[in-house]
PyMOL commands that place a pseudoatom at each C-alpha (Angstrom):
pseudoatom trace, name=CA, resn=MET, resi=1, chain=A, elem=C, hetatm=0, pos=[123.402, 81.886, 71.366]
pseudoatom trace, name=CA, resn=GLY, resi=2, chain=A, elem=C, hetatm=0, pos=[126.396, 83.909, 70.146]
pseudoatom trace, name=CA, resn=VAL, resi=3, chain=A, elem=C, hetatm=0, pos=[129.961, 82.746, 69.760]
pseudoatom trace, name=CA, resn=LYS, resi=4, chain=A, elem=C, hetatm=0, pos=[132.110, 83.577, 72.775]
pseudoatom trace, name=CA, resn=PRO, resi=5, chain=A, elem=C, hetatm=0, pos=[135.113, 85.690, 71.711]
pseudoatom trace, name=CA, resn=ILE, resi=6, chain=A, elem=C, hetatm=0, pos=[138.556, 84.295, 72.446]
pseudoatom trace, name=CA, resn=ARG, resi=7, chain=A, elem=C, hetatm=0, pos=[140.399, 86.587, 74.843]
pseudoatom trace, name=CA, resn=LEU, resi=8, chain=A, elem=C, hetatm=0, pos=[144.173, 86.382, 74.822]
pseudoatom trace, name=CA, resn=MET, resi=9, chain=A, elem=C, hetatm=0, pos=[146.810, 87.707, 77.170]
pseudoatom trace, name=CA, resn=GLY, resi=10, chain=A, elem=C, hetatm=0, pos=[150.486, 88.298, 76.521]
pseudoatom trace, name=CA, resn=ALA, resi=11, chain=A, elem=C, hetatm=0, pos=[153.325, 88.556, 79.008]
pseudoatom trace, name=CA, resn=HIS, resi=12, chain=A, elem=C, hetatm=0, pos=[152.796, 92.310, 79.437]
pseudoatom trace, name=CA, resn=GLU, resi=13, chain=A, elem=C, hetatm=0, pos=[149.128, 91.855, 80.392]
pseudoatom trace, name=CA, resn=ILE, resi=14, chain=A, elem=C, hetatm=0, pos=[150.084, 89.051, 82.763]
pseudoatom trace, name=CA, resn=ARG, resi=15, chain=A, elem=C, hetatm=0, pos=[152.642, 91.329, 84.447]
pseudoatom trace, name=CA, resn=ILE, resi=16, chain=A, elem=C, hetatm=0, pos=[149.927, 93.967, 84.951]
pseudoatom trace, name=CA, resn=ARG, resi=17, chain=A, elem=C, hetatm=0, pos=[147.397, 91.412, 86.300]
pseudoatom trace, name=CA, resn=LEU, resi=18, chain=A, elem=C, hetatm=0, pos=[150.029, 90.173, 88.758]
pseudoatom trace, name=CA, resn=GLY, resi=19, chain=A, elem=C, hetatm=0, pos=[150.341, 93.694, 90.151]
pseudoatom trace, name=CA, resn=GLY, resi=20, chain=A, elem=C, hetatm=0, pos=[153.151, 95.041, 87.995]
pseudoatom trace, name=CA, resn=VAL, resi=21, chain=A, elem=C, hetatm=0, pos=[155.777, 92.375, 88.641]
pseudoatom trace, name=CA, resn=SER, resi=22, chain=A, elem=C, hetatm=0, pos=[159.120, 92.544, 86.860]
pseudoatom trace, name=CA, resn=ARG, resi=23, chain=A, elem=C, hetatm=0, pos=[159.716, 90.829, 83.509]
pseudoatom trace, name=CA, resn=GLN, resi=24, chain=A, elem=C, hetatm=0, pos=[161.965, 88.323, 85.257]
pseudoatom trace, name=CA, resn=ARG, resi=25, chain=A, elem=C, hetatm=0, pos=[159.282, 87.503, 87.845]
pseudoatom trace, name=CA, resn=ALA, resi=26, chain=A, elem=C, hetatm=0, pos=[156.606, 87.161, 85.151]
pseudoatom trace, name=CA, resn=TYR, resi=27, chain=A, elem=C, hetatm=0, pos=[158.902, 84.784, 83.247]
pseudoatom trace, name=CA, resn=GLN, resi=28, chain=A, elem=C, hetatm=0, pos=[159.468, 82.707, 86.404]
pseudoatom trace, name=CA, resn=ILE, resi=29, chain=A, elem=C, hetatm=0, pos=[155.718, 82.487, 86.994]
pseudoatom trace, name=CA, resn=THR, resi=30, chain=A, elem=C, hetatm=0, pos=[154.744, 81.683, 83.379]
pseudoatom trace, name=CA, resn=SER, resi=31, chain=A, elem=C, hetatm=0, pos=[157.498, 79.029, 83.265]
pseudoatom trace, name=CA, resn=ARG, resi=32, chain=A, elem=C, hetatm=0, pos=[156.105, 77.141, 86.279]
pseudoatom trace, name=CA, resn=ALA, resi=33, chain=A, elem=C, hetatm=0, pos=[154.961, 73.586, 85.527]
pseudoatom trace, name=CA, resn=ASP, resi=34, chain=A, elem=C, hetatm=0, pos=[151.493, 74.366, 86.917]
pseudoatom trace, name=CA, resn=PHE, resi=35, chain=A, elem=C, hetatm=0, pos=[150.992, 77.572, 84.885]
pseudoatom trace, name=CA, resn=PRO, resi=36, chain=A, elem=C, hetatm=0, pos=[148.680, 77.197, 81.860]
pseudoatom trace, name=CA, resn=LYS, resi=37, chain=A, elem=C, hetatm=0, pos=[150.439, 76.385, 78.594]
pseudoatom trace, name=CA, resn=PRO, resi=38, chain=A, elem=C, hetatm=0, pos=[150.481, 79.202, 76.037]
pseudoatom trace, name=CA, resn=VAL, resi=39, chain=A, elem=C, hetatm=0, pos=[148.055, 78.739, 73.133]
pseudoatom trace, name=CA, resn=ALA, resi=40, chain=A, elem=C, hetatm=0, pos=[150.525, 80.252, 70.647]
pseudoatom trace, name=CA, resn=ASP, resi=41, chain=A, elem=C, hetatm=0, pos=[154.116, 81.439, 70.416]
pseudoatom trace, name=CA, resn=LEU, resi=42, chain=A, elem=C, hetatm=0, pos=[154.163, 84.515, 68.186]
pseudoatom trace, name=CA, resn=ALA, resi=43, chain=A, elem=C, hetatm=0, pos=[157.053, 86.682, 67.040]
pseudoatom trace, name=CA, resn=GLN, resi=44, chain=A, elem=C, hetatm=0, pos=[156.062, 89.115, 69.832]
pseudoatom trace, name=CA, resn=GLY, resi=45, chain=A, elem=C, hetatm=0, pos=[156.059, 86.336, 72.401]
pseudoatom trace, name=CA, resn=LYS, resi=46, chain=A, elem=C, hetatm=0, pos=[153.768, 83.736, 73.898]
pseudoatom trace, name=CA, resn=VAL, resi=47, chain=A, elem=C, hetatm=0, pos=[150.037, 84.256, 74.365]
pseudoatom trace, name=CA, resn=TRP, resi=48, chain=A, elem=C, hetatm=0, pos=[147.685, 82.580, 76.802]
pseudoatom trace, name=CA, resn=LEU, resi=49, chain=A, elem=C, hetatm=0, pos=[143.923, 82.288, 77.043]
pseudoatom trace, name=CA, resn=THR, resi=50, chain=A, elem=C, hetatm=0, pos=[142.797, 84.998, 79.475]
pseudoatom trace, name=CA, resn=GLU, resi=51, chain=A, elem=C, hetatm=0, pos=[140.335, 82.630, 81.182]
pseudoatom trace, name=CA, resn=ASP, resi=52, chain=A, elem=C, hetatm=0, pos=[143.120, 80.065, 81.803]
pseudoatom trace, name=CA, resn=VAL, resi=53, chain=A, elem=C, hetatm=0, pos=[145.400, 82.687, 83.338]
pseudoatom trace, name=CA, resn=GLU, resi=54, chain=A, elem=C, hetatm=0, pos=[142.644, 84.195, 85.490]
pseudoatom trace, name=CA, resn=ALA, resi=55, chain=A, elem=C, hetatm=0, pos=[141.560, 80.756, 86.733]
pseudoatom trace, name=CA, resn=TRP, resi=56, chain=A, elem=C, hetatm=0, pos=[145.189, 79.962, 87.635]
pseudoatom trace, name=CA, resn=MET, resi=57, chain=A, elem=C, hetatm=0, pos=[145.553, 83.297, 89.469]
pseudoatom trace, name=CA, resn=LYS, resi=58, chain=A, elem=C, hetatm=0, pos=[142.431, 82.625, 91.576]
pseudoatom trace, name=CA, resn=VAL, resi=59, chain=A, elem=C, hetatm=0, pos=[144.066, 79.456, 92.888]
pseudoatom trace, name=CA, resn=HIS, resi=60, chain=A, elem=C, hetatm=0, pos=[147.691, 80.629, 93.159]
pseudoatom trace, name=CA, resn=ARG, resi=61, chain=A, elem=C, hetatm=0, pos=[147.515, 84.364, 93.871]
pseudoatom trace, name=CA, resn=ARG, resi=62, chain=A, elem=C, hetatm=0, pos=[147.965, 83.906, 97.630]
pseudoatom trace, name=CA, resn=ASP, resi=63, chain=A, elem=C, hetatm=0, pos=[151.038, 81.728, 97.045]
pseudoatom trace, name=CA, resn=LEU, resi=64, chain=A, elem=C, hetatm=0, pos=[152.532, 84.403, 94.810]
pseudoatom trace, name=CA, resn=ASP, resi=65, chain=A, elem=C, hetatm=0, pos=[151.811, 87.173, 97.304]
pseudoatom trace, name=CA, resn=ASP, resi=66, chain=A, elem=C, hetatm=0, pos=[153.516, 85.144, 100.060]
pseudoatom trace, name=CA, resn=SER, resi=67, chain=A, elem=C, hetatm=0, pos=[156.666, 84.570, 97.981]
pseudoatom trace, name=CA, resn=GLU, resi=68, chain=A, elem=C, hetatm=0, pos=[157.006, 88.273, 97.190]
pseudoatom trace, name=CA, resn=ASP, resi=69, chain=A, elem=C, hetatm=0, pos=[157.591, 89.300, 100.833]
for i in range(1, 69): cmd.bond("trace and resi %d" % i, "trace and resi %d" % (i + 1))
show_as sticks, trace
zoom trace
């Protein structure tokens, strides 16, 4: 059994996955208490585990779509 690679996502990738939201909107979303905690805070910004972000989006995507109207 091979080692599973760690996939990371920065704010830019999160913006794209959320459908191209603004930087401000991405910041609001990633600052929510229920959003996964970043795994690191680099000079370029925070990074999250891709699987954490995608799992969160599966649960909350409808909520986000509703609030964008």
